Steps between C-alpha positions, in 0.01 A plus 500: 500500500878512528689669220750317282781675687361385835466142375859500371622652828324228702651227281848650530471533878365144528785355291772716653584264792554205266709704259721625784531149641607353163745786441661453844511121461656507153748765612644238737426167332509589129236548232367148479179589317494326161315786334279802554185290554675291765618807686155661483343189650768502766437853619121466467518191722732682739258792515211263580691344789615835638154658466356203689747580779414872486122447472411496870720796602375705203140422588554615859657821372210553257238458773673729747652776287315538169266766643795699632670489160183605313430773754853633483555452873839434654622143522724321752868542418562125490279463190796630300654157553222331299623595149856429612394151611306450175824555311749373756348158577518375137853635463618331819320173418647484149850588621496245782373221275750589228790493745361181652488333160865584433593362842291187464238567770224234491219756540629692196505181292139429601389844376714512186460131411755217514675595174438867415818545297420475125846375402762273657733801478272703728450203734876465550578865555188613690669425834805674645730204447878498484692266276747447220398516136679374196358512151600387158441752228378403156848588378633212712676715760434444871448787746454496876397732777365538851128567543534686830595832654848587377706807417239715674221384267231233492467253215175539311282297264236674287147374568193433287401649259834672436763328281704254702839640585725438796742722687762323712663739746828308491653295222662163574798353319402193297663299225359651182486158330383266779324735744703366794537746786845627591525445878692693763691351793174455696340298221258777405457645149748778435314830474605750235517880530181594316146385423322344203191597302356207303205492261300177499486503119876441504489209750478135398528346849494648850584325826413639843692364800357590840771637723 
């Protein structure tokens, strides 16, 4: 009979691939799980898929090398790659799918679902898009900025479940009363010297204009 420690160890090892996959995926795509139960189901399901992939290779290894392990005999050097693959494959799979989701790859959308983002805010900013933003604050004042790489920094939008705030790497001159962009000689919005940090709680209306 296996001890409680052995049973827990087996469960942890069995769920490890799914947990690593979810961690790698959310590191790239954002924490889209609605709650703890949703995330647990996600990494349990990921573990089931990954263990199905690993089942045949692990069985072959069990048949051919269990006696050597029990007997304390030397093993082929390449077996050291097995635990690395057990950890590395879920990490690579989660990272690739997370990057693919941000870049709009069809295969990533099939795995993650057609609309994985929990809020319209996350849906808009989950991709690396460049554009102009102007927003009207609840005080009535208009602000504008560039959602792009500027001044050596990248604009950033906080993702679920963190509070919605927005960093614009470059401010844009707008009419504080009407929100109209001030244009340069080329007809483009006139970029200011610094950036903007905006909290969603202070915003009444936000417009995104794809560049």
